[in-house]
BAZAMAR-67324 format. One line per 10 residues: number of its first residue (from 1); for each residue x, y, z of N, C-alpha, C, CB. Coordinates in steps of 0.02 Angstrom, whole numbers, plus 50000, padded with zeros to 5 digits. Glycine has a CB too. Layout:
<atoms>
NUM> X:Y:Z:X:Y:Z:X:Y:Z:X:Y:Z | ...
</atoms>
This chain:
<atoms>
1> 57077:52736:51269:57014:52734:51304:57024:52746:51379:56979:52668:51293 | 57078:52722:51408:57088:52730:51480:57101:52804:51499:57147:52687:51503 | 57131:52842:51453:57141:52914:51466:57073:52949:51470:57186:52946:51411 | 57030:52931:51424:56962:52960:51424:56925:52940:51487:56923:52937:51362 | 56931:52878:51508:56899:52854:51569:56926:52891:51630:56910:52778:51577 | 56991:52900:51633:57022:52936:51689:56998:53009:51690:57099:52934:51684 | 56993:53040:51632:56969:53109:51628:56897:53114:51653:56975:53136:51556 | 56856:53067:51631:56786:53067:51652:56780:53054:51728:56747:53014:51613 | 56822:53012:51755:56820:52999:51827:56841:53061:51866:56865:52940:51845 | 56892:53096:51842:56913:53158:51875:56857:53211:51872:56977:53186:51842
11> 56827:53217:51813:56773:53265:51805:56713:53247:51850:56750:53268:51731 | 56698:53183:51854:56643:53160:51897:56658:53175:51971:56632:53085:51887 | 56719:53163:51992:56738:53177:52061:56733:53252:52075:56810:53152:52075 | 56757:53293:52028:56752:53365:52036:56679:53387:52041:56787:53401:51978 | 56637:53362:51997:56567:53382:51997:56531:53360:52061:56531:53352:51936 | 56547:53301:52086:56518:53279:52149:56539:53325:52207:56539:53206:52165 | 56602:53345:52206:56626:53391:52258:56591:53459:52252:56702:53400:52252 | 56584:53482:52191:56551:53547:52180:56478:53545:52201:56557:53568:52106 | 56444:53491:52186:56374:53484:52206:56368:53486:52282:56344:53418:52178 | 56414:53451:52317:56413:53451:52391:56424:53522:52417:56467:53404:52419
21> 56469:53560:52387:56481:53629:52409:56419:53672:52398:56541:53659:52371 | 56388:53664:52341:56328:53704:52325:56270:53685:52371:56308:53694:52252 | 56264:53621:52388:56211:53601:52434:56222:53632:52503:56208:53523:52440 | 56285:53635:52525:56301:53668:52588:56283:53743:52585:56376:53660:52605 | 56298:53774:52528:56282:53845:52520:56206:53856:52524:56309:53871:52453 | 56168:53813:52492:56095:53819:52493:56070:53812:52565:56062:53767:52446 | 56096:53763:52601:56076:53753:52671:56091:53815:52712:56112:53692:52701 | 56151:53843:52703:56170:53904:52740:56125:53963:52722:56243:53922:52726 | 56110:53970:52658:56066:54025:52636:55995:54017:52663:56065:54030:52560 | 55970:53956:52664:55904:53945:52692:55902:53962:52766:55882:53872:52682
31> 55954:53944:52803:55957:53960:52874:55960:54036:52883:56019:53927:52907 | 55998:54070:52843:56003:54143:52848:55936:54176:52829:56059:54169:52802 | 55903:54151:52779:55837:54178:52760:55787:54169:52816:55811:54145:52695 | 55788:54112:52848:55743:54100:52905:55758:54148:52962:55750:54027:52929 | 55822:54157:52976:55841:54203:53030:55819:54275:53013:55918:54201:53041 | 55828:54296:52952:55807:54363:52933:55732:54372:52935:55833:54379:52863 | 55694:54319:52917:55621:54323:52923:55601:54331:52996:55588:54259:52893 | 55634:54296:53041:55619:54301:53112:55634:54372:53137:55658:54249:53152 | 55690:54400:53116:55708:54468:53136:55655:54517:53110:55778:54487:53110 | 55635:54509:53048:55585:54553:53019:55519:54547:53055:55576:54538:52944
41> 55497:54486:53069:55435:54475:53106:55437:54508:53175:55420:54401:53113 | 55493:54500:53209:55501:54531:53275:55500:54607:53271:55567:54507:53308 | 55534:54634:53222:55536:54706:53213:55466:54733:53197:55585:54725:53156 | 55431:54700:53152:55364:54724:53135:55316:54718:53193:55337:54684:53075 | 55323:54665:53233:55280:54657:53292:55293:54712:53343:55291:54587:53324 | 55356:54729:53354:55373:54783:53401:55346:54850:53376:55449:54787:53411 | 55353:54861:53312:55330:54924:53283:55254:54930:53290:55350:54930:53209 | 55219:54875:53277:55146:54876:53282:55124:54885:53354:55116:54811:53254 | 55159:54856:53402:55142:54862:53473:55156:54932:53499:55180:54810:53514 | 55207:54964:53473:55227:55030:53497:55184:55086:53468:55300:55042:53481
51> 55152:55073:53412:55112:55124:53378:55043:55130:53411:55105:55108:53302 | 55026:55189:53435:54959:55196:53464:54904:55192:53410:54954:55263:53502 | 54848:55166:53430:54792:55161:53384:54753:55227:53386:54747:55100:53402 | 54751:55262:53329:54717:55328:53328:54642:55321:53337:54732:55364:53263 | 54615:55262:53330:54543:55252:53336:54523:55232:53407:54520:55199:53286 | 54573:55222:53451:54557:55198:53518:54526:55253:53562:54619:55170:53551 | 54540:55315:53547:54511:55371:53585:54548:55386:53649:54439:55357:53601 | 54596:55346:53666:54635:55360:53728:54691:55409:53715:54665:55295:53755 | 54719:55433:53771:54774:55481:53763:54838:55452:53784:54762:55543:53801
</atoms>
């Protein structure tokens, strides 16, 4: 029984470590997604500001 207990404790420790790694990965990916959204918003805003409005009648 103690061998089984030791195996389960090792597996539990490994799984806890893996969960912590995956949580870090999710945090990093969320930060990167936020940064990319900001870049996209900035790019789209610049493009919209630079494009003349054909309905404005100005030259």
